[in-house]
C-alpha positions as CSV (number, residue, x, y, z in Angstrom):
1,M,8.7,-16.2,-57.6
2,V,7.3,-19.7,-56.9
3,P,8.7,-22.4,-59.6
4,V,6.2,-23.0,-62.2
5,L,5.5,-25.9,-64.8
6,A,6.5,-24.6,-68.1
7,L,5.8,-27.3,-70.6
8,A,4.7,-26.7,-74.2
9,C,1.8,-29.0,-76.0
10,L,-0.3,-28.8,-73.3
11,G,-3.1,-29.6,-75.8
12,L,-2.3,-33.2,-76.0
13,A,-3.1,-33.6,-79.8
14,A,-0.9,-30.9,-80.7
15,C,2.3,-33.1,-79.6
16,T,4.3,-34.7,-82.0
17,N,7.2,-35.8,-80.1
18,D,7.7,-39.6,-79.8
19,V,7.6,-40.6,-76.1
20,V,9.9,-43.6,-74.9
21,A,7.2,-45.6,-72.9
22,T,9.9,-47.1,-70.3
23,A,13.1,-47.0,-68.8
24,D,15.5,-49.8,-68.3
25,A,15.5,-49.2,-64.2
26,N,19.3,-50.7,-64.2
27,S,20.7,-47.4,-66.7
28,S,18.9,-44.9,-64.5
29,S,20.0,-42.4,-61.7
30,T,18.5,-40.1,-59.0
31,H,19.7,-36.3,-59.7
32,A,18.4,-33.9,-56.7
33,L,17.4,-30.7,-57.5
34,L,17.1,-28.0,-55.5
35,V,15.9,-24.1,-56.4
36,V,15.9,-21.2,-53.6
37,E,14.5,-17.8,-54.6
38,Q,14.8,-15.0,-52.2
39,T,13.8,-11.3,-52.2
40,V,14.5,-8.5,-49.7
41,P,13.2,-5.2,-50.0
42,V,15.7,-2.7,-49.2
43,D,13.6,-0.5,-46.8
44,T,12.7,-3.4,-44.5
45,E,13.9,-7.4,-43.7
46,D,10.6,-8.1,-42.1
47,A,9.1,-8.6,-45.3
48,T,11.5,-10.6,-46.8
49,R,10.1,-13.2,-49.3
50,S,11.5,-16.7,-49.9
51,H,10.5,-20.1,-51.5
52,A,12.4,-23.5,-51.9
53,S,11.3,-26.6,-53.9
54,M,13.1,-30.0,-54.2
55,W,12.8,-32.6,-56.5
56,F,14.6,-35.9,-56.8
57,M,14.5,-37.0,-60.4
58,R,15.4,-40.6,-61.7
59,V,16.7,-39.8,-65.1
60,S,18.0,-42.8,-67.8
61,D,22.1,-42.4,-68.6
62,D,21.2,-41.2,-71.8
63,Q,19.0,-38.2,-70.9
64,A,20.2,-34.6,-70.3
65,V,19.7,-33.4,-66.8
66,E,19.4,-30.0,-68.1
67,A,16.3,-31.2,-70.3
68,V,14.6,-33.1,-67.6
69,T,15.4,-29.7,-65.1
70,G,13.3,-28.1,-67.8
71,L,10.2,-30.2,-67.4
72,V,10.1,-29.7,-63.5
73,T,10.5,-26.0,-63.3
74,D,11.1,-22.7,-64.9
75,L,13.9,-21.8,-64.6
76,I,14.4,-17.9,-65.2
77,E,16.1,-16.8,-68.2
78,V,18.9,-14.1,-68.2
79,P,20.2,-12.5,-71.2
80,G,23.8,-12.1,-72.1
81,F,26.1,-9.7,-70.1
82,G,25.9,-6.3,-71.1
83,Q,22.4,-6.8,-72.8
84,C,18.7,-6.0,-71.7
85,V,15.7,-7.9,-72.9
86,T,11.7,-7.2,-72.6
87,T,10.5,-10.3,-70.6
88,G,6.7,-9.6,-71.4
89,A,7.0,-12.6,-73.9
90,H,8.7,-15.9,-73.3
91,A,8.6,-18.6,-76.3
92,A,7.1,-21.8,-75.2
93,Q,9.5,-24.4,-74.2
94,S,9.7,-27.7,-76.6
95,I,9.6,-31.2,-75.5
96,P,12.8,-33.0,-76.3
97,A,12.5,-35.7,-78.8
98,S,12.1,-39.5,-78.0
99,M,12.1,-38.0,-74.1
100,V,11.9,-40.7,-71.8
101,P,9.2,-40.2,-68.8
102,V,10.7,-38.9,-65.6
103,E,9.7,-39.9,-62.4
104,L,10.2,-37.7,-59.1
105,A,11.1,-40.4,-56.6
106,F,9.6,-39.9,-52.9
107,A,12.6,-39.4,-50.5
108,G,10.9,-39.5,-47.1
109,E,11.1,-36.5,-44.9
110,V,13.7,-33.7,-46.2
111,S,14.7,-30.5,-44.3
112,V,17.2,-27.5,-45.6
113,R,19.1,-26.0,-42.8
114,T,21.6,-23.1,-42.8
115,G,22.9,-22.3,-39.6
116,T,20.8,-22.8,-36.8
117,S,17.7,-22.6,-38.8
118,L,16.0,-25.6,-40.0
119,V,12.8,-26.0,-42.1
120,P,11.4,-28.9,-43.3
121,L,9.6,-29.5,-46.7
122,S,6.3,-30.7,-47.5
123,V,5.7,-33.3,-50.1
124,R,3.3,-32.9,-52.8
125,A,2.0,-34.5,-56.0
126,F,3.6,-33.3,-59.2
127,P,0.9,-32.7,-62.0
128,D,1.6,-35.4,-64.3
129,V,1.3,-33.8,-68.1
130,A,1.6,-35.6,-71.1
131,N,2.7,-38.9,-69.1
132,L,5.9,-37.6,-69.1
133,V,6.1,-36.5,-65.2
134,S,5.0,-38.3,-62.3
135,G,5.8,-38.5,-58.9
136,V,6.2,-36.1,-55.8
137,M,8.0,-32.9,-55.3
138,Y,9.0,-31.3,-52.1
139,T,8.2,-27.3,-51.3
140,A,8.6,-25.1,-48.0
141,P,5.0,-24.4,-46.5
142,G,4.7,-20.6,-47.6
143,Q,6.9,-18.0,-49.3
144,S,7.5,-16.2,-46.1
145,D,8.3,-19.8,-43.7
146,L,11.5,-20.0,-44.8
147,A,13.5,-17.9,-42.8
148,L,17.0,-19.1,-43.9
149,P,19.5,-16.4,-43.3
150,L,21.5,-17.2,-46.9
151,G,25.4,-17.1,-47.4
152,G,27.0,-19.7,-46.6
153,S,26.7,-23.3,-46.0
154,L,23.2,-25.2,-46.7
155,E,22.7,-28.5,-45.9
156,V,20.0,-30.7,-47.0
157,R,18.8,-33.9,-45.2
158,T,16.6,-36.5,-46.4
159,S,15.3,-39.7,-43.9
160,G,15.0,-42.1,-47.1
161,T,13.0,-44.8,-48.1
162,D,13.4,-48.3,-49.0
163,G,14.1,-47.1,-52.8
164,L,16.1,-44.2,-51.8
165,A,18.8,-44.1,-49.1
166,A,19.1,-41.4,-46.3
167,M,21.3,-38.8,-47.4
168,D,23.1,-35.6,-45.9
169,A,24.3,-32.9,-48.7
170,S,25.3,-29.7,-48.5
171,T,26.5,-26.8,-50.9
172,Q,27.3,-23.3,-50.8
173,A,24.3,-20.5,-51.1
174,P,24.9,-16.9,-52.0
175,S,23.9,-14.1,-50.3
176,P,21.6,-11.3,-51.8
177,P,23.5,-8.4,-53.0
178,K,25.0,-6.1,-50.4
179,S,25.8,-2.7,-49.9
180,V,24.0,-1.7,-53.2
181,R,24.4,1.6,-54.6
182,I,22.9,3.6,-57.0
183,E,24.9,6.2,-58.8
184,G,27.1,6.4,-55.6
185,L,24.3,6.6,-53.1
186,P,23.1,3.7,-50.8
187,F,19.8,1.9,-52.5
188,D,17.8,2.9,-49.5
189,S,18.5,6.6,-49.7
190,S,15.4,8.9,-50.2
191,E,17.6,10.8,-52.8
192,V,18.3,8.3,-55.1
193,E,17.1,8.9,-58.8
194,A,17.5,7.3,-61.9
195,H,16.7,9.6,-65.3
196,A,14.5,8.5,-68.3
197,G,16.5,7.8,-71.4
198,Q,20.4,7.7,-69.5
199,A,22.1,5.2,-68.3
200,L,22.1,4.0,-64.2
201,N,25.1,2.9,-62.3
202,L,25.7,0.6,-60.0
203,S,27.8,-1.0,-57.6
204,W,27.7,-3.9,-54.6
205,I,29.9,-5.9,-52.9
206,A,30.9,-8.7,-55.4
207,G,30.1,-12.3,-55.3
208,E,32.1,-15.5,-56.7
209,P,33.4,-16.0,-60.2
210,S,30.8,-18.0,-61.5
211,D,28.2,-15.8,-59.7
212,R,25.7,-13.9,-62.2
213,I,23.9,-10.3,-61.6
214,Y,20.5,-9.5,-63.4
215,V,18.6,-7.0,-62.8
216,D,14.7,-6.2,-63.3
217,I,13.4,-3.0,-63.8
218,D,9.4,-2.8,-63.4
219,P,7.6,0.9,-64.7
220,I,5.3,2.2,-62.2
221,P,2.5,2.5,-62.9
222,G,2.9,-0.4,-65.4
223,S,2.5,-4.1,-65.7
224,P,4.5,-7.5,-66.0
225,S,4.9,-7.2,-69.8
226,D,6.6,-3.6,-69.6
227,R,9.3,-5.2,-67.7
228,V,13.1,-5.0,-68.7
229,R,15.6,-7.6,-67.7
230,C,19.6,-6.5,-67.9
231,A,22.6,-8.9,-67.2
232,M,26.0,-8.1,-65.9
233,P,28.6,-10.0,-64.4
234,D,29.0,-10.4,-60.6
235,T,32.2,-8.0,-60.5
236,G,30.7,-5.1,-58.2
237,S,29.7,-2.3,-60.8
238,G,28.0,-2.4,-63.9
239,R,25.2,-0.3,-65.6
240,I,21.8,-0.2,-66.7
241,A,21.7,0.9,-70.4
242,A,19.4,4.2,-71.3
243,V,16.8,2.5,-73.1
244,A,15.9,0.1,-70.1
245,I,14.6,3.2,-68.0
246,P,11.7,4.2,-68.7
247,E,9.8,7.6,-68.7
248,T,7.5,7.1,-65.6
249,P,7.1,8.4,-62.5
250,A,9.2,5.8,-60.5
251,L,10.4,2.1,-61.0
252,T,11.1,-1.0,-58.9
253,L,14.8,-2.1,-59.2
254,S,15.2,-5.8,-58.2
255,I,19.0,-7.1,-58.6
256,H,19.6,-10.5,-58.3
257,R,22.5,-12.6,-57.7
258,M,22.1,-16.1,-59.5
259,R,24.3,-18.9,-58.6
260,V,24.3,-22.5,-59.8
261,S,26.2,-25.1,-57.4
262,P,26.5,-28.8,-56.7
263,L,24.8,-30.7,-54.1
264,R,27.5,-33.2,-52.4
265,T,27.5,-35.8,-49.8
266,S,30.5,-37.3,-48.4
267,A,30.3,-39.8,-51.2
268,G,30.1,-37.2,-53.6
269,E,28.1,-35.1,-56.3
270,I,25.0,-36.0,-55.9
271,G,22.9,-33.3,-57.7
272,T,22.4,-29.6,-58.4
273,A,21.1,-26.3,-56.3
274,H,19.8,-23.4,-58.3
275,F,19.6,-20.1,-56.1
276,D,18.0,-16.8,-57.2
277,V,18.6,-13.8,-54.3
278,A,17.7,-10.4,-54.6
279,V,17.4,-7.0,-53.4
280,V,14.6,-4.9,-54.3
281,G,13.3,-1.5,-54.1
282,K,11.1,2.0,-55.5
283,V,13.6,4.3,-57.5
284,K,12.2,7.9,-58.4
285,V,12.8,8.8,-62.3
286,A,13.4,12.4,-63.6
287,A,12.9,13.6,-66.9
288,P,16.1,13.5,-69.1
């Protein structure tokens, strides 16, 4: 689940939006964006996969941070609560009209810490597409190298540069859903079973009121285009609609918790953190 660039109009001749050539440096600000993703298998914690990416986006005051965020990373789209959608086809993301070019600032050395675990992030050049985004981004060295226990305070530290002061910021990271039960049975139980064409009941320890839960259902055998995604509030229980349970021998169930929280320093809010943490396992599917 490594964030990737998702831009429409990659064929430059097809782009028709106007791009403002320059931005007034005096009317711009730097917004820090942190994206953390983690997947924990239900049968073992040794294969936990994690990733973190960070950007320091210089944006003009009249630019929406959400629009700029969409230029540098592809955040997961989740349906409304109680809804299920297939994820095989995604609409291309459009570039807002009169988009001001975005600079991704160099912040010196950057590291992420939770508890006693510290992970330095590596800097790399960000691909300049359509002359809209240029600069650098920060990423964890590999998907298994972010050995951070999530669920509590997460700190970000930068050494700073001449153009960007050093900072110590923090945010509250969620943990993956815990004590997950499927039809009353523990998620890791060999007796867990879904029934094709029948609703599936889930329960877990509820998160914060602003957190969201979404569930990806992948048929086995199947392909990513067969995936169904359902969303529900993080209240501790929910139901997957009958239409989402495939007529296959088995399925992979990924139960995700999403959180968007502010990054704050002692001086105030300086950015946003997006978390997507999940527990995943395989479930047998019985005939209706």
